[in-house]
C-alpha positions in Angstrom: 11.6 -1.7 -0.9 8.8 -2.7 1.5 7.2 -2.3 4.8 8.7 -2.4 8.2 9.6 -5.9 9.4 6.7 -6.0 11.8 4.3 -6.5 8.8 6.0 -9.4 7.1 4.9 -13.0 7.8 7.2 -15.8 7.0 5.1 -17.3 4.2 4.4 -14.8 1.4 1.2 -16.7 0.4 -0.2 -16.3 4.0 0.8 -12.6 3.9 -1.0 -12.1 0.6 -4.2 -13.8 1.9 -4.1 -12.0 5.2 -4.2 -8.7 3.4 -6.8 -10.0 1.0 -5.1 -8.1 -1.8 -6.8 -10.1 -4.6 -10.3 -8.6 -3.8 -9.2 -5.0 -4.2 -6.3 -5.4 -6.6 -8.3 -4.5 -9.7 -9.6 -1.3 -8.0 -6.3 0.2 -7.1 -3.9 -1.3 -9.7 -2.5 1.0 -12.4 -0.3 0.4 -15.4 3.2 1.6 -15.8 4.0 4.4 -18.2 7.1 5.6 -19.9 7.5 8.2 -17.1 7.8 5.5 -14.4 6.6 2.2 -13.0 3.3 2.0 -11.2 3.4 1.5 -7.4 2.6 -2.1 -6.6 -0.8 -2.8 -5.0 0.8 -4.5 -2.1 2.9 -1.4 -1.3 -0.1 0.9 -1.5 -2.2 -1.3 0.8 0.6 -1.7 3.3 1.3 2.0 3.4 -2.4 2.9 3.9 -2.9 0.3 6.5 0.2 1.3 8.4 -0.9 4.9 8.3 -4.4 4.1 9.6 -3.1 1.6 12.3 -0.4 3.8 13.7 -1.8 7.3 13.2 1.6 8.4 12.1 2.1 11.4 9.8 2.8 11.1 6.1 6.4 12.0 6.5 6.9 8.8 8.6 6.0 6.7 5.6 8.7 8.2 3.3 11.5 6.0 4.7 10.1 2.5 5.2 8.0 2.5 2.0 10.2 4.8 -0.1 7.2 6.9 -1.1 6.8 10.7 -1.2 4.2 12.4 0.9 2.5 13.6 -2.3 2.4 10.1 -3.7 0.7 8.7 -0.6 -1.9 11.5 -0.8 -2.7 10.6 -4.4 -3.6 7.0 -3.6 -4.8 7.2 0.0 -8.5 7.9 -0.7 -8.5 5.4 -3.6 -7.2 2.6 -1.4 -9.6 3.5 1.5 -12.6 3.4 -0.8 -11.5 0.1 -2.3 -11.2 -1.4 1.3 -14.6 -0.1 2.3 -16.3 -1.5 -0.9 -14.5 -4.9 -0.5 
């Protein structure tokens, strides 16, 4: 599970700091429930940034990120607001 290869840097620590996940992690992180696991913060951020950068449609995200369109719609605004506040 993950983004297209064009996103990945060789060093995961550099990748993490490049996205500056730590600053917005608390704002978009959710806990897992008995119904299923929470989507990782990194995946949410990558999906939203990919969508914003490429202008692709939501259907395009379903394969590389293994997310449903409805799922992306649920966290899209939340992630954008967290980015703007950070």
